[in-house]
Every structure is written in C-alpha cells, then in structure tokens.
PDB file with SEQRES, HELIX, SHEET and CRYST1 records, atoms N, CA, C and O in Angstrom:
SEQRES   1 A   79  MET PRO ARG GLN SER ILE SER PHE SER LYS PRO ASN ASP          
SEQRES   2 A   79  GLU TRP LEU LYS ALA GLN ILE ASN ASN GLU GLU TYR SER          
SEQRES   3 A   79  SER LYS SER GLU LEU VAL ASN ASP LEU ILE ARG GLN ALA          
SEQRES   4 A   79  ARG LYS GLN TYR ALA HIS ILE ASP TRP ILE ARG ALA LYS          
SEQRES   5 A   79  LEU GLU LYS SER GLU ARG SER GLY PHE THR SER GLU THR          
SEQRES   6 A   79  LYS GLU GLN ILE LEU LYS GLN SER LYS SER LEU LEU ASN          
SEQRES   7 A   79  GLY                                                          
HELIX    1 AA1 LYS A   10  ASN A   21  1                                  12    
HELIX    2 AA2 LYS A   28  SER A   59  1                                  32    
HELIX    3 AA3 LYS A   66  LEU A   77  1                                  12    
CRYST1    1.000    1.000    1.000  90.00  90.00  90.00 P 1           1          
ATOM      1  N   MET A   1      12.616   1.131  -4.628  1.00  0.00           N  
ATOM      2  CA  MET A   1      11.461   1.997  -4.607  1.00  0.00           C  
ATOM      3  C   MET A   1      11.263   2.555  -6.008  1.00  0.00           C  
ATOM      4  O   MET A   1      12.211   3.038  -6.628  1.00  0.00           O  
ATOM      5  N   PRO A   2      10.023   2.490  -6.511  1.00  0.00           N  
ATOM      6  CA  PRO A   2       9.775   3.010  -7.861  1.00  0.00           C  
ATOM      7  C   PRO A   2       9.982   4.518  -7.945  1.00  0.00           C  
ATOM      8  O   PRO A   2       9.663   5.258  -7.014  1.00  0.00           O  
ATOM      9  N   ARG A   3      10.516   4.951  -9.068  1.00  0.00           N  
ATOM     10  CA  ARG A   3      10.712   6.390  -9.292  1.00  0.00           C  
ATOM     11  C   ARG A   3       9.517   6.919 -10.065  1.00  0.00           C  
ATOM     12  O   ARG A   3       8.970   6.238 -10.932  1.00  0.00           O  
ATOM     13  N   GLN A   4       9.121   8.136  -9.742  1.00  0.00           N  
ATOM     14  CA  GLN A   4       8.011   8.797 -10.410  1.00  0.00           C  
ATOM     15  C   GLN A   4       8.454  10.190 -10.816  1.00  0.00           C  
ATOM     16  O   GLN A   4       9.318  10.796 -10.184  1.00  0.00           O  
ATOM     17  N   SER A   5       7.858  10.674 -11.860  1.00  0.00           N  
ATOM     18  CA  SER A   5       8.093  12.046 -12.271  1.00  0.00           C  
ATOM     19  C   SER A   5       6.773  12.780 -12.138  1.00  0.00           C  
ATOM     20  O   SER A   5       5.788  12.411 -12.778  1.00  0.00           O  
ATOM     21  N   ILE A   6       6.744  13.814 -11.314  1.00  0.00           N  
ATOM     22  CA  ILE A   6       5.511  14.580 -11.134  1.00  0.00           C  
ATOM     23  C   ILE A   6       5.809  16.066 -11.267  1.00  0.00           C  
ATOM     24  O   ILE A   6       6.936  16.514 -11.055  1.00  0.00           O  
ATOM     25  N   SER A   7       4.785  16.811 -11.619  1.00  0.00           N  
ATOM     26  CA  SER A   7       4.917  18.261 -11.763  1.00  0.00           C  
ATOM     27  C   SER A   7       4.113  18.943 -10.669  1.00  0.00           C  
ATOM     28  O   SER A   7       3.068  18.446 -10.251  1.00  0.00           O  
ATOM     29  N   PHE A   8       4.606  20.082 -10.211  1.00  0.00           N  
ATOM     30  CA  PHE A   8       3.935  20.854  -9.179  1.00  0.00           C  
ATOM     31  C   PHE A   8       3.619  22.236  -9.711  1.00  0.00           C  
ATOM     32  O   PHE A   8       4.346  22.776 -10.544  1.00  0.00           O  
ATOM     33  N   SER A   9       2.528  22.801  -9.222  1.00  0.00           N  
ATOM     34  CA  SER A   9       2.247  24.196  -9.547  1.00  0.00           C  
ATOM     35  C   SER A   9       3.318  25.043  -8.858  1.00  0.00           C  
ATOM     36  O   SER A   9       3.965  24.588  -7.915  1.00  0.00           O  
ATOM     37  N   LYS A  10       3.496  26.254  -9.328  1.00  0.00           N  
ATOM     38  CA  LYS A  10       4.526  27.121  -8.766  1.00  0.00           C  
ATOM     39  C   LYS A  10       4.340  27.334  -7.261  1.00  0.00           C  
ATOM     40  O   LYS A  10       5.315  27.206  -6.520  1.00  0.00           O  
ATOM     41  N   PRO A  11       3.123  27.657  -6.767  1.00  0.00           N  
ATOM     42  CA  PRO A  11       2.975  27.837  -5.313  1.00  0.00           C  
ATOM     43  C   PRO A  11       3.293  26.567  -4.524  1.00  0.00           C  
ATOM     44  O   PRO A  11       3.897  26.636  -3.453  1.00  0.00           O  
ATOM     45  N   ASN A  12       2.889  25.409  -5.051  1.00  0.00           N  
ATOM     46  CA  ASN A  12       3.187  24.167  -4.348  1.00  0.00           C  
ATOM     47  C   ASN A  12       4.679  23.866  -4.355  1.00  0.00           C  
ATOM     48  O   ASN A  12       5.223  23.404  -3.352  1.00  0.00           O  
ATOM     49  N   ASP A  13       5.343  24.123  -5.472  1.00  0.00           N  
ATOM     50  CA  ASP A  13       6.785  23.901  -5.544  1.00  0.00           C  
ATOM     51  C   ASP A  13       7.526  24.819  -4.579  1.00  0.00           C  
ATOM     52  O   ASP A  13       8.474  24.397  -3.917  1.00  0.00           O  
ATOM     53  N   GLU A  14       7.093  26.068  -4.501  1.00  0.00           N  
ATOM     54  CA  GLU A  14       7.722  27.007  -3.561  1.00  0.00           C  
ATOM     55  C   GLU A  14       7.510  26.563  -2.117  1.00  0.00           C  
ATOM     56  O   GLU A  14       8.415  26.678  -1.290  1.00  0.00           O  
ATOM     57  N   TRP A  15       6.312  26.055  -1.814  1.00  0.00           N  
ATOM     58  CA  TRP A  15       6.043  25.569  -0.457  1.00  0.00           C  
ATOM     59  C   TRP A  15       6.934  24.374  -0.134  1.00  0.00           C  
ATOM     60  O   TRP A  15       7.496  24.292   0.958  1.00  0.00           O  
ATOM     61  N   LEU A  16       7.062  23.443  -1.089  1.00  0.00           N  
ATOM     62  CA  LEU A  16       7.929  22.281  -0.887  1.00  0.00           C  
ATOM     63  C   LEU A  16       9.370  22.723  -0.628  1.00  0.00           C  
ATOM     64  O   LEU A  16      10.021  22.231   0.293  1.00  0.00           O  
ATOM     65  N   LYS A  17       9.858  23.652  -1.443  1.00  0.00           N  
ATOM     66  CA  LYS A  17      11.228  24.145  -1.271  1.00  0.00           C  
ATOM     67  C   LYS A  17      11.403  24.814   0.085  1.00  0.00           C  
ATOM     68  O   LYS A  17      12.451  24.666   0.713  1.00  0.00           O  
ATOM     69  N   ALA A  18      10.395  25.547   0.545  1.00  0.00           N  
ATOM     70  CA  ALA A  18      10.480  26.217   1.850  1.00  0.00           C  
ATOM     71  C   ALA A  18      10.604  25.196   2.976  1.00  0.00           C  
ATOM     72  O   ALA A  18      11.349  25.409   3.932  1.00  0.00           O  
ATOM     73  N   GLN A  19       9.872  24.084   2.865  1.00  0.00           N  
ATOM     74  CA  GLN A  19       9.956  23.048   3.902  1.00  0.00           C  
ATOM     75  C   GLN A  19      11.354  22.440   3.951  1.00  0.00           C  
ATOM     76  O   GLN A  19      11.882  22.143   5.023  1.00  0.00           O  
ATOM     77  N   ILE A  20      11.936  22.264   2.784  1.00  0.00           N  
ATOM     78  CA  ILE A  20      13.292  21.705   2.717  1.00  0.00           C  
ATOM     79  C   ILE A  20      14.299  22.729   3.236  1.00  0.00           C  
ATOM     80  O   ILE A  20      15.222  22.378   3.971  1.00  0.00           O  
ATOM     81  N   ASN A  21      14.125  23.992   2.855  1.00  0.00           N  
ATOM     82  CA  ASN A  21      15.024  25.045   3.333  1.00  0.00           C  
ATOM     83  C   ASN A  21      14.943  25.223   4.846  1.00  0.00           C  
ATOM     84  O   ASN A  21      15.932  25.580   5.486  1.00  0.00           O  
ATOM     85  N   ASN A  22      13.765  24.976   5.414  1.00  0.00           N  
ATOM     86  CA  ASN A  22      13.596  25.052   6.869  1.00  0.00           C  
ATOM     87  C   ASN A  22      14.114  23.804   7.569  1.00  0.00           C  
ATOM     88  O   ASN A  22      14.015  23.675   8.789  1.00  0.00           O  
ATOM     89  N   GLU A  23      14.669  22.888   6.781  1.00  0.00           N  
ATOM     90  CA  GLU A  23      15.236  21.636   7.274  1.00  0.00           C  
ATOM     91  C   GLU A  23      14.202  20.754   7.959  1.00  0.00           C  
ATOM     92  O   GLU A  23      14.531  19.948   8.829  1.00  0.00           O  
ATOM     93  N   GLU A  24      12.921  20.922   7.543  1.00  0.00           N  
ATOM     94  CA  GLU A  24      11.876  20.022   8.023  1.00  0.00           C  
ATOM     95  C   GLU A  24      12.035  18.654   7.371  1.00  0.00           C  
ATOM     96  O   GLU A  24      11.775  17.621   7.987  1.00  0.00           O  
ATOM     97  N   TYR A  25      12.465  18.669   6.122  1.00  0.00           N  
ATOM     98  CA  TYR A  25      12.664  17.457   5.335  1.00  0.00           C  
ATOM     99  C   TYR A  25      13.957  17.605   4.548  1.00  0.00           C  
ATOM    100  O   TYR A  25      14.423  18.715   4.295  1.00  0.00           O  
ATOM    101  N   SER A  26      14.528  16.469   4.168  1.00  0.00           N  
ATOM    102  CA  SER A  26      15.795  16.526   3.433  1.00  0.00           C  
ATOM    103  C   SER A  26      15.590  16.561   1.919  1.00  0.00           C  
ATOM    104  O   SER A  26      16.505  16.917   1.177  1.00  0.00           O  
ATOM    105  N   SER A  27      14.396  16.194   1.462  1.00  0.00           N  
ATOM    106  CA  SER A  27      14.143  16.200   0.018  1.00  0.00           C  
ATOM    107  C   SER A  27      12.641  16.302  -0.250  1.00  0.00           C  
ATOM    108  O   SER A  27      11.815  16.067   0.632  1.00  0.00           O  
ATOM    109  N   LYS A  28      12.316  16.658  -1.490  1.00  0.00           N  
ATOM    110  CA  LYS A  28      10.909  16.703  -1.887  1.00  0.00           C  
ATOM    111  C   LYS A  28      10.288  15.317  -1.796  1.00  0.00           C  
ATOM    112  O   LYS A  28       9.129  15.178  -1.407  1.00  0.00           O  
ATOM    113  N   SER A  29      11.051  14.297  -2.152  1.00  0.00           N  
ATOM    114  CA  SER A  29      10.539  12.927  -2.099  1.00  0.00           C  
ATOM    115  C   SER A  29      10.133  12.550  -0.681  1.00  0.00           C  
ATOM    116  O   SER A  29       9.070  11.968  -0.464  1.00  0.00           O  
ATOM    117  N   GLU A  30      10.977  12.881   0.271  1.00  0.00           N  
ATOM    118  CA  GLU A  30      10.678  12.576   1.673  1.00  0.00           C  
ATOM    119  C   GLU A  30       9.404  13.301   2.106  1.00  0.00           C  
ATOM    120  O   GLU A  30       8.553  12.720   2.779  1.00  0.00           O  
ATOM    121  N   LEU A  31       9.278  14.552   1.723  1.00  0.00           N  
ATOM    122  CA  LEU A  31       8.112  15.351   2.086  1.00  0.00           C  
ATOM    123  C   LEU A  31       6.844  14.803   1.436  1.00  0.00           C  
ATOM    124  O   LEU A  31       5.823  14.654   2.107  1.00  0.00           O  
ATOM    125  N   VAL A  32       6.896  14.505   0.153  1.00  0.00           N  
ATOM    126  CA  VAL A  32       5.716  13.985  -0.539  1.00  0.00           C  
ATOM    127  C   VAL A  32       5.305  12.638   0.059  1.00  0.00           C  
ATOM    128  O   VAL A  32       4.115  12.390   0.252  1.00  0.00           O  
ATOM    129  N   ASN A  33       6.271  11.768   0.353  1.00  0.00           N  
ATOM    130  CA  ASN A  33       5.951  10.490   0.985  1.00  0.00           C  
ATOM    131  C   ASN A  33       5.295  10.698   2.348  1.00  0.00           C  
ATOM    132  O   ASN A  33       4.363   9.976   2.701  1.00  0.00           O  
ATOM    133  N   ASP A  34       5.768  11.673   3.110  1.00  0.00           N  
ATOM    134  CA  ASP A  34       5.172  11.950   4.409  1.00  0.00           C  
ATOM    135  C   ASP A  34       3.742  12.467   4.253  1.00  0.00           C  
ATOM    136  O   ASP A  34       2.854  12.072   5.010  1.00  0.00           O  
ATOM    137  N   LEU A  35       3.517  13.338   3.286  1.00  0.00           N  
ATOM    138  CA  LEU A  35       2.161  13.844   3.030  1.00  0.00           C  
ATOM    139  C   LEU A  35       1.223  12.712   2.635  1.00  0.00           C  
ATOM    140  O   LEU A  35       0.067  12.690   3.057  1.00  0.00           O  
ATOM    141  N   ILE A  36       1.707  11.777   1.836  1.00  0.00           N  
ATOM    142  CA  ILE A  36       0.887  10.633   1.437  1.00  0.00           C  
ATOM    143  C   ILE A  36       0.580   9.760   2.650  1.00  0.00           C  
ATOM    144  O   ILE A  36      -0.553   9.307   2.813  1.00  0.00           O  
ATOM    145  N   ARG A  37       1.582   9.517   3.507  1.00  0.00           N  
ATOM    146  CA  ARG A  37       1.347   8.731   4.726  1.00  0.00           C  
ATOM    147  C   ARG A  37       0.269   9.384   5.593  1.00  0.00           C  
ATOM    148  O   ARG A  37      -0.621   8.710   6.112  1.00  0.00           O  
ATOM    149  N   GLN A  38       0.367  10.714   5.740  1.00  0.00           N  
ATOM    150  CA  GLN A  38      -0.628  11.433   6.532  1.00  0.00           C  
ATOM    151  C   GLN A  38      -2.019  11.303   5.927  1.00  0.00           C  
ATOM    152  O   GLN A  38      -2.996  11.103   6.649  1.00  0.00           O  
ATOM    153  N   ALA A  39      -2.113  11.415   4.613  1.00  0.00           N  
ATOM    154  CA  ALA A  39      -3.412  11.289   3.936  1.00  0.00           C  
ATOM    155  C   ALA A  39      -3.975   9.878   4.116  1.00  0.00           C  
ATOM    156  O   ALA A  39      -5.174   9.707   4.339  1.00  0.00           O  
ATOM    157  N   ARG A  40      -3.112   8.875   4.019  1.00  0.00           N  
ATOM    158  CA  ARG A  40      -3.561   7.497   4.213  1.00  0.00           C  
ATOM    159  C   ARG A  40      -4.069   7.289   5.627  1.00  0.00           C  
ATOM    160  O   ARG A  40      -5.075   6.610   5.833  1.00  0.00           O  
ATOM    161  N   LYS A  41      -3.384   7.868   6.600  1.00  0.00           N  
ATOM    162  CA  LYS A  41      -3.812   7.765   7.991  1.00  0.00           C  
ATOM    163  C   LYS A  41      -5.175   8.448   8.174  1.00  0.00           C  
ATOM    164  O   LYS A  41      -6.041   7.936   8.883  1.00  0.00           O  
ATOM    165  N   GLN A  42      -5.354   9.599   7.533  1.00  0.00           N  
ATOM    166  CA  GLN A  42      -6.636  10.296   7.622  1.00  0.00           C  
ATOM    167  C   GLN A  42      -7.756   9.458   7.018  1.00  0.00           C  
ATOM    168  O   GLN A  42      -8.847   9.380   7.581  1.00  0.00           O  
ATOM    169  N   TYR A  43      -7.490   8.829   5.871  1.00  0.00           N  
ATOM    170  CA  TYR A  43      -8.505   7.977   5.265  1.00  0.00           C  
ATOM    171  C   TYR A  43      -8.858   6.809   6.180  1.00  0.00           C  
ATOM    172  O   TYR A  43     -10.027   6.439   6.288  1.00  0.00           O  
ATOM    173  N   ALA A  44      -7.858   6.226   6.841  1.00  0.00           N  
ATOM    174  CA  ALA A  44      -8.119   5.132   7.781  1.00  0.00           C  
ATOM    175  C   ALA A  44      -9.003   5.633   8.923  1.00  0.00           C  
ATOM    176  O   ALA A  44      -9.919   4.939   9.364  1.00  0.00           O  
ATOM    177  N   HIS A  45      -8.716   6.837   9.390  1.00  0.00           N  
ATOM    178  CA  HIS A  45      -9.504   7.417  10.474  1.00  0.00           C  
ATOM    179  C   HIS A  45     -10.941   7.686  10.003  1.00  0.00           C  
ATOM    180  O   HIS A  45     -11.894   7.420  10.736  1.00  0.00           O  
ATOM    181  N   ILE A  46     -11.090   8.201   8.809  1.00  0.00           N  
ATOM    182  CA  ILE A  46     -12.424   8.455   8.255  1.00  0.00           C  
ATOM    183  C   ILE A  46     -13.189   7.140   8.113  1.00  0.00           C  
ATOM    184  O   ILE A  46     -14.378   7.078   8.427  1.00  0.00           O  
ATOM    185  N   ASP A  47     -12.519   6.099   7.647  1.00  0.00           N  
ATOM    186  CA  ASP A  47     -13.163   4.791   7.522  1.00  0.00           C  
ATOM    187  C   ASP A  47     -13.616   4.280   8.890  1.00  0.00           C  
ATOM    188  O   ASP A  47     -14.703   3.714   9.012  1.00  0.00           O  
ATOM    189  N   TRP A  48     -12.787   4.476   9.919  1.00  0.00           N  
ATOM    190  CA  TRP A  48     -13.132   4.058  11.273  1.00  0.00           C  
ATOM    191  C   TRP A  48     -14.375   4.820  11.755  1.00  0.00           C  
ATOM    192  O   TRP A  48     -15.293   4.221  12.316  1.00  0.00           O  
ATOM    193  N   ILE A  49     -14.401   6.135  11.535  1.00  0.00           N  
ATOM    194  CA  ILE A  49     -15.554   6.947  11.939  1.00  0.00           C  
ATOM    195  C   ILE A  49     -16.805   6.493  11.184  1.00  0.00           C  
ATOM    196  O   ILE A  49     -17.877   6.354  11.772  1.00  0.00           O  
ATOM    197  N   ARG A  50     -16.661   6.266   9.897  1.00  0.00           N  
ATOM    198  CA  ARG A  50     -17.794   5.822   9.077  1.00  0.00           C  
ATOM    199  C   ARG A  50     -18.346   4.501   9.609  1.00  0.00           C  
ATOM    200  O   ARG A  50     -19.561   4.334   9.719  1.00  0.00           O  
ATOM    201  N   ALA A  51     -17.458   3.565   9.938  1.00  0.00           N  
ATOM    202  CA  ALA A  51     -17.896   2.272  10.469  1.00  0.00           C  
ATOM    203  C   ALA A  51     -18.610   2.448  11.807  1.00  0.00           C  
ATOM    204  O   ALA A  51     -19.623   1.796  12.060  1.00  0.00           O  
ATOM    205  N   LYS A  52     -18.086   3.326  12.662  1.00  0.00           N  
ATOM    206  CA  LYS A  52     -18.732   3.597  13.954  1.00  0.00           C  
ATOM    207  C   LYS A  52     -20.119   4.192  13.746  1.00  0.00           C  
ATOM    208  O   LYS A  52     -21.078   3.802  14.413  1.00  0.00           O  
ATOM    209  N   LEU A  53     -20.220   5.136  12.819  1.00  0.00           N  
ATOM    210  CA  LEU A  53     -21.516   5.768  12.546  1.00  0.00           C  
ATOM    211  C   LEU A  53     -22.520   4.750  12.006  1.00  0.00           C  
ATOM    212  O   LEU A  53     -23.679   4.728  12.422  1.00  0.00           O  
ATOM    213  N   GLU A  54     -22.067   3.910  11.081  1.00  0.00           N  
ATOM    214  CA  GLU A  54     -22.963   2.895  10.521  1.00  0.00           C  
ATOM    215  C   GLU A  54     -23.423   1.922  11.599  1.00  0.00           C  
ATOM    216  O   GLU A  54     -24.597   1.555  11.647  1.00  0.00           O  
ATOM    217  N   LYS A  55     -22.501   1.504  12.466  1.00  0.00           N  
ATOM    218  CA  LYS A  55     -22.855   0.604  13.565  1.00  0.00           C  
ATOM    219  C   LYS A  55     -23.846   1.285  14.508  1.00  0.00           C  
ATOM    220  O   LYS A  55     -24.821   0.672  14.943  1.00  0.00           O  
ATOM    221  N   SER A  56     -23.593   2.537  14.813  1.00  0.00           N  
ATOM    222  CA  SER A  56     -24.487   3.283  15.699  1.00  0.00           C  
ATOM    223  C   SER A  56     -25.865   3.449  15.078  1.00  0.00           C  
ATOM    224  O   SER A  56     -26.881   3.323  15.761  1.00  0.00           O  
ATOM    225  N   GLU A  57     -25.896   3.733  13.782  1.00  0.00           N  
ATOM    226  CA  GLU A  57     -27.180   3.886  13.103  1.00  0.00           C  
ATOM    227  C   GLU A  57     -27.969   2.582  13.129  1.00  0.00           C  
ATOM    228  O   GLU A  57     -29.190   2.592  13.287  1.00  0.00           O  
ATOM    229  N   ARG A  58     -27.272   1.464  12.975  1.00  0.00           N  
ATOM    230  CA  ARG A  58     -27.953   0.163  13.004  1.00  0.00           C  
ATOM    231  C   ARG A  58     -28.459  -0.174  14.401  1.00  0.00           C  
ATOM    232  O   ARG A  58     -29.550  -0.723  14.554  1.00  0.00           O  
ATOM    233  N   SER A  59     -27.666   0.156  15.424  1.00  0.00           N  
ATOM    234  CA  SER A  59     -28.049  -0.195  16.790  1.00  0.00           C  
ATOM    235  C   SER A  59     -28.968   0.844  17.417  1.00  0.00           C  
ATOM    236  O   SER A  59     -29.715   0.545  18.349  1.00  0.00           O  
ATOM    237  N   GLY A  60     -28.909   2.042  16.907  1.00  0.00           N  
ATOM    238  CA  GLY A  60     -29.762   3.105  17.445  1.00  0.00           C  
ATOM    239  C   GLY A  60     -29.077   3.909  18.531  1.00  0.00           C  
ATOM    240  O   GLY A  60     -29.353   5.100  18.670  1.00  0.00           O  
ATOM    241  N   PHE A  61     -28.198   3.301  19.304  1.00  0.00           N  
ATOM    242  CA  PHE A  61     -27.546   3.996  20.410  1.00  0.00           C  
ATOM    243  C   PHE A  61     -26.123   3.484  20.597  1.00  0.00           C  
ATOM    244  O   PHE A  61     -25.782   2.391  20.144  1.00  0.00           O  
ATOM    245  N   THR A  62     -25.302   4.276  21.263  1.00  0.00           N  
ATOM    246  CA  THR A  62     -23.976   3.841  21.694  1.00  0.00           C  
ATOM    247  C   THR A  62     -23.862   4.108  23.179  1.00  0.00           C  
ATOM    248  O   THR A  62     -24.429   5.073  23.693  1.00  0.00           O  
ATOM    249  N   SER A  63     -23.134   3.257  23.861  1.00  0.00           N  
ATOM    250  CA  SER A  63     -22.955   3.449  25.298  1.00  0.00           C  
ATOM    251  C   SER A  63     -21.759   4.347  25.604  1.00  0.00           C  
ATOM    252  O   SER A  63     -21.564   4.764  26.746  1.00  0.00           O  
ATOM    253  N   GLU A  64     -20.953   4.646  24.570  1.00  0.00           N  
ATOM    254  CA  GLU A  64     -19.778   5.490  24.772  1.00  0.00           C  
ATOM    255  C   GLU A  64     -20.196   6.959  24.839  1.00  0.00           C  
ATOM    256  O   GLU A  64     -21.101   7.409  24.137  1.00  0.00           O  
ATOM    257  N   THR A  65     -19.494   7.689  25.717  1.00  0.00           N  
ATOM    258  CA  THR A  65     -19.739   9.127  25.786  1.00  0.00           C  
ATOM    259  C   THR A  65     -19.005   9.809  24.643  1.00  0.00           C  
ATOM    260  O   THR A  65     -18.128   9.216  24.016  1.00  0.00           O  
ATOM    261  N   LYS A  66     -19.367  11.050  24.379  1.00  0.00           N  
ATOM    262  CA  LYS A  66     -18.666  11.770  23.309  1.00  0.00           C  
ATOM    263  C   LYS A  66     -17.203  11.952  23.655  1.00  0.00           C  
ATOM    264  O   LYS A  66     -16.357  11.989  22.762  1.00  0.00           O  
ATOM    265  N   GLU A  67     -16.885  12.068  24.954  1.00  0.00           N  
ATOM    266  CA  GLU A  67     -15.488  12.195  25.375  1.00  0.00           C  
ATOM    267  C   GLU A  67     -14.713  10.902  25.082  1.00  0.00           C  
ATOM    268  O   GLU A  67     -13.562  10.950  24.651  1.00  0.00           O  
ATOM    269  N   GLN A  68     -15.349   9.755  25.318  1.00  0.00           N  
ATOM    270  CA  GLN A  68     -14.696   8.475  25.032  1.00  0.00           C  
ATOM    271  C   GLN A  68     -14.456   8.303  23.532  1.00  0.00           C  
ATOM    272  O   GLN A  68     -13.390   7.857  23.107  1.00  0.00           O  
ATOM    273  N   ILE A  69     -15.463   8.663  22.742  1.00  0.00           N  
ATOM    274  CA  ILE A  69     -15.317   8.552  21.292  1.00  0.00           C  
ATOM    275  C   ILE A  69     -14.215   9.482  20.804  1.00  0.00           C  
ATOM    276  O   ILE A  69     -13.401   9.091  19.967  1.00  0.00           O  
ATOM    277  N   LEU A  70     -14.180  10.714  21.319  1.00  0.00           N  
ATOM    278  CA  LEU A  70     -13.144  11.668  20.931  1.00  0.00           C  
ATOM    279  C   LEU A  70     -11.760  11.172  21.337  1.00  0.00           C  
ATOM    280  O   LEU A  70     -10.807  11.292  20.566  1.00  0.00           O  
ATOM    281  N   LYS A  71     -11.644  10.617  22.540  1.00  0.00           N  
ATOM    282  CA  LYS A  71     -10.345  10.106  23.012  1.00  0.00           C  
ATOM    283  C   LYS A  71      -9.871   8.960  22.120  1.00  0.00           C  
ATOM    284  O   LYS A  71      -8.702   8.915  21.736  1.00  0.00           O  
ATOM    285  N   GLN A  72     -10.756   8.051  21.795  1.00  0.00           N  
ATOM    286  CA  GLN A  72     -10.382   6.927  20.935  1.00  0.00           C  
ATOM    287  C   GLN A  72     -10.010   7.423  19.539  1.00  0.00           C  
ATOM    288  O   GLN A  72      -9.062   6.928  18.929  1.00  0.00           O  
ATOM    289  N   SER A  73     -10.750   8.384  19.049  1.00  0.00           N  
ATOM    290  CA  SER A  73     -10.461   8.964  17.732  1.00  0.00           C  
ATOM    291  C   SER A  73      -9.089   9.602  17.705  1.00  0.00           C  
ATOM    292  O   SER A  73      -8.324   9.395  16.763  1.00  0.00           O  
ATOM    293  N   LYS A  74      -8.769  10.377  18.730  1.00  0.00           N  
ATOM    294  CA  LYS A  74      -7.455  11.039  18.793  1.00  0.00           C  
ATOM    295  C   LYS A  74      -6.334  10.031  18.912  1.00  0.00           C  
ATOM    296  O   LYS A  74      -5.267  10.222  18.330  1.00  0.00           O  
ATOM    297  N   SER A  75      -6.559   8.955  19.659  1.00  0.00           N  
ATOM    298  CA  SER A  75      -5.502   7.951  19.802  1.00  0.00           C  
ATOM    299  C   SER A  75      -5.219   7.263  18.468  1.00  0.00           C  
ATOM    300  O   SER A  75      -4.076   6.899  18.193  1.00  0.00           O  
ATOM    301  N   LEU A  76      -6.245   7.083  17.639  1.00  0.00           N  
ATOM    302  CA  LEU A  76      -6.014   6.514  16.317  1.00  0.00           C  
ATOM    303  C   LEU A  76      -5.226   7.454  15.428  1.00  0.00           C  
ATOM    304  O   LEU A  76      -4.371   7.014  14.659  1.00  0.00           O  
ATOM    305  N   LEU A  77      -5.506   8.746  15.526  1.00  0.00           N  
ATOM    306  CA  LEU A  77      -4.772   9.725  14.722  1.00  0.00           C  
ATOM    307  C   LEU A  77      -3.304   9.791  15.127  1.00  0.00           C  
ATOM    308  O   LEU A  77      -2.428   9.979  14.282  1.00  0.00           O  
ATOM    309  N   ASN A  78      -3.042   9.637  16.418  1.00  0.00           N  
ATOM    310  CA  ASN A  78      -1.666   9.762  16.916  1.00  0.00           C  
ATOM    311  C   ASN A  78      -0.901   8.444  16.799  1.00  0.00           C  
ATOM    312  O   ASN A  78       0.261   8.368  17.200  1.00  0.00           O  
ATOM    313  N   GLY A  79      -1.519   7.442  16.273  1.00  0.00           N  
ATOM    314  CA  GLY A  79      -0.861   6.170  16.017  1.00  0.00           C  
ATOM    315  C   GLY A  79      -0.681   5.390  17.245  1.00  0.00           C  
ATOM    316  O   GLY A  79      -0.139   4.286  17.201  1.00  0.00           O  
TER     317      GLY A  79                                                      
END                                                                             
C-alpha cells in the first residue's frame, strides 16, 4: 500500500485522535481510509440518483413510488 504524508488542521487532528482514543479505529490511517470509502460510496449513490433523474426526465414519468425509490436508495447506501 502506498504511503502518503498529509497534514491536518488542529481541529481535524484533534477529532481524529478522539476517534482513536474512543477505540473506534486503531490508527489515523484506518480512519482516513474509512472516510474515503464512505465518500466513494456517497459519490456512487449520487451518480445512481443522477442517472435515475436523467432517465426520468427523458421518459417523463416513473412507475416507482417515492417509497420504492427511497427503499432502493437506502439499500444502495447500506451496501
């Protein structure tokens, strides 16, 4: 795995240390990697929503209810 050197602002560094002290994560690297994974998942979800909206705009209508769309959206977020 490639090594990187990054700097954090004082509030962000303190927050990272607090997460490690709370034993949520074992290291800053683990925490930062998890945050990146979460951000990537969010971008995938946003892309999915964007594609659905574009398809809906082209077709004019969707047969799915808002509850169905919300359920499918949540299932994508939860993996």
